RORO-429205 format. One line per 3 residues: number of its first residue (from 1); their letters; for each residue x, y, z of C-alpha. Coordinates in steps of 0.25 Angstrom, whole numbers. Last residue first. Layout:
BEGIN
NUM> a> X/Y/Z ~ ...
REM end
This chain:
BEGIN
238> hga> 8/189/149 ~ -7/186/149 ~ -16/176/154
235> nqg> -21/175/141 ~ -8/172/136 ~ -6/159/144
232> gdv> -2/150/136 ~ -13/152/126 ~ -25/143/127
229> hli> -36/152/132 ~ -50/148/133 ~ -60/156/130
226> egt> -72/151/136 ~ -87/154/133 ~ -90/141/136
223> vfp> -85/130/145 ~ -94/120/152 ~ -95/110/141
220> ase> -79/108/141 ~ -75/97/130 ~ -76/106/119
217> lyv> -68/117/126 ~ -56/106/129 ~ -56/102/115
214> vad> -55/118/112 ~ -43/119/122 ~ -36/104/117
211> vvd> -35/112/104 ~ -30/126/108 ~ -19/118/115
208> gte> -17/107/103 ~ -13/119/93 ~ -1/122/103
205> gmr> 2/135/110 ~ 14/144/110 ~ 24/144/121
202> gmp> 29/153/132 ~ 17/149/144 ~ 16/165/143
199> hlg> 13/165/128 ~ 17/174/120 ~ 31/170/121
196> alt> 26/158/111 ~ 24/167/100 ~ 36/171/98
193> qht> 43/156/99 ~ 33/152/88 ~ 35/163/79
190> evp> 45/154/70 ~ 35/143/69 ~ 25/151/62
187> hmp> 12/154/68 ~ -2/152/61 ~ 2/137/59
184> tki> -1/134/74 ~ 7/135/87 ~ -2/142/94
181> igp> -2/157/101 ~ -12/157/111 ~ -26/150/110
178> ava> -39/157/115 ~ -49/144/115 ~ -62/148/113
175> nvr> -77/143/119 ~ -92/143/115 ~ -102/133/120
172> vgr> -115/130/114 ~ -125/122/123 ~ -137/133/122
169> aay> -136/140/135 ~ -121/144/133 ~ -124/148/118
166> eia> -124/163/119 ~ -115/163/131 ~ -104/155/123
163> lsk> -106/164/110 ~ -102/176/118 ~ -91/170/125
160> tas> -86/165/111 ~ -88/178/104 ~ -80/185/114
157> slg> -68/175/111 ~ -71/175/96 ~ -70/192/96
154> gkt> -57/191/103 ~ -52/182/92 ~ -56/192/82
151> lsa> -51/205/88 ~ -42/202/95 ~ -36/192/84
148> lvs> -37/205/76 ~ -30/212/86 ~ -17/204/86
145> pvn> -5/210/90 ~ 4/200/95 ~ 16/204/103
142> snp> 6/215/109 ~ -1/203/116 ~ -17/202/117
139> qdv> -21/194/130 ~ -37/190/127 ~ -38/192/113
136> fst> -24/186/112 ~ -28/171/116 ~ -33/169/103
133> tis> -47/163/99 ~ -51/150/95 ~ -65/148/95
130> vih> -73/137/101 ~ -88/133/99 ~ -96/121/106
127> ggg> -109/116/103 ~ -119/109/113 ~ -132/104/108
124> dae> -130/102/95 ~ -140/112/89 ~ -131/123/97
121> lhp> -120/119/89 ~ -127/118/77 ~ -132/133/79
118> lar> -118/137/82 ~ -111/133/70 ~ -116/143/60
115> rtl> -113/155/69 ~ -100/149/73 ~ -94/147/61
112> hff> -98/162/54 ~ -93/170/67 ~ -80/162/70
109> gal> -76/163/55 ~ -80/178/55 ~ -72/181/68
106> nig> -58/173/66 ~ -58/170/53 ~ -64/184/45
103> tvl> -60/193/56 ~ -46/188/54 ~ -45/190/39
100> dfe> -53/202/39 ~ -45/208/47 ~ -33/204/41
97> edt> -38/209/27 ~ -41/222/34 ~ -26/223/39
94> ydt> -20/221/52 ~ -8/231/55 ~ -16/240/63
91> fpk> -17/231/73 ~ -3/226/73 ~ -1/212/69
88> avf> -7/197/73 ~ -15/190/63 ~ -23/177/68
85> vga> -32/168/60 ~ -43/160/67 ~ -51/148/64
82> nnv> -54/139/76 ~ -68/142/78 ~ -71/127/84
79> ltd> -85/125/82 ~ -93/112/90 ~ -104/104/88
76> irg> -109/105/74 ~ -118/94/68 ~ -123/87/57
73> fre> -109/80/54 ~ -106/80/40 ~ -116/90/35
70> laa> -117/99/48 ~ -103/101/48 ~ -100/104/34
67> dvv> -112/114/35 ~ -105/121/47 ~ -91/121/39
64> rqa> -99/126/27 ~ -105/137/34 ~ -93/142/41
61> tda> -86/142/26 ~ -97/151/22 ~ -96/161/32
58> dai> -83/164/28 ~ -71/167/38 ~ -70/153/40
55> dgr> -63/152/26 ~ -66/140/20 ~ -62/124/19
52> vtv> -72/115/27 ~ -67/101/32 ~ -77/89/39
49> iep> -69/81/48 ~ -76/69/53 ~ -73/61/42
46> dds> -57/62/45 ~ -50/63/30 ~ -50/78/31
43> gai> -51/90/20 ~ -41/100/20 ~ -44/113/28
40> srs> -38/127/21 ~ -47/137/25 ~ -53/131/37
37> tav> -64/122/42 ~ -64/109/50 ~ -77/101/52
34> vgy> -75/90/63 ~ -82/80/68 ~ -79/79/84
31> glk> -74/65/89 ~ -65/72/99 ~ -52/67/91
28> rya> -59/74/80 ~ -59/87/88 ~ -45/87/91
25> nvl> -41/85/77 ~ -49/96/71 ~ -45/105/82
22> eag> -31/101/78 ~ -33/106/66 ~ -39/119/70
19> igq> -27/122/80 ~ -18/122/68 ~ -22/119/54
16> sag> -35/116/46 ~ -46/119/56 ~ -48/133/56
13> til> -62/132/61 ~ -66/119/67 ~ -82/114/67
10> vvk> -84/102/77 ~ -94/90/76 ~ -98/81/87
7> qgq> -100/67/85 ~ -113/62/95 ~ -118/52/85
4> tss> -109/54/71 ~ -112/66/64 ~ -122/69/53
1> m> -120/67/38
REM end
């Protein structure tokens, strides 16, 4: 089924809770058709939201997401690589299983879906890719040892700039948002005070702060290759 004339379509990963769920709402308000995926996502009553349940580290999931978009809407305009996992611990405490988990979701997930979506973004004459990274890539903090985040999300930051240049003359923009620590179900309430203190502004971010940044990038036709820090000043230093 083809989309309504002129209706744009977005793919959103990690879409069942936190930032991902808010991104789904934000893009619907912009009038987009949405294909939302996560391991635990439920169906939607909104006919303009298609849900795909699966592990984003699996190439098969990526293919099913792209196929669902083309079957329901006939096009893909934007991809938001939001799915991510963050494991903070001293480097030598990481396990092989944690390495596989973090690289699978953060890197393989990005690779499998972005590679499959890009030809469709380019075909529609002006696509957009946004990935969610982390401020710890640019400003490591001894209070939060997180080399696997730097290894994987740092890879996304570099890939963002590289893809932006590769596709700059082909109509596809590629950006990233690098959040500080955001109030999501990932962080128990009892940790919030400590986490707030890691930001120069003295508070954690809200999911809406990240969503607003993605929506800004969506509407910024001259911005590509940008890593937009939404981090209460973390990137500037301490």
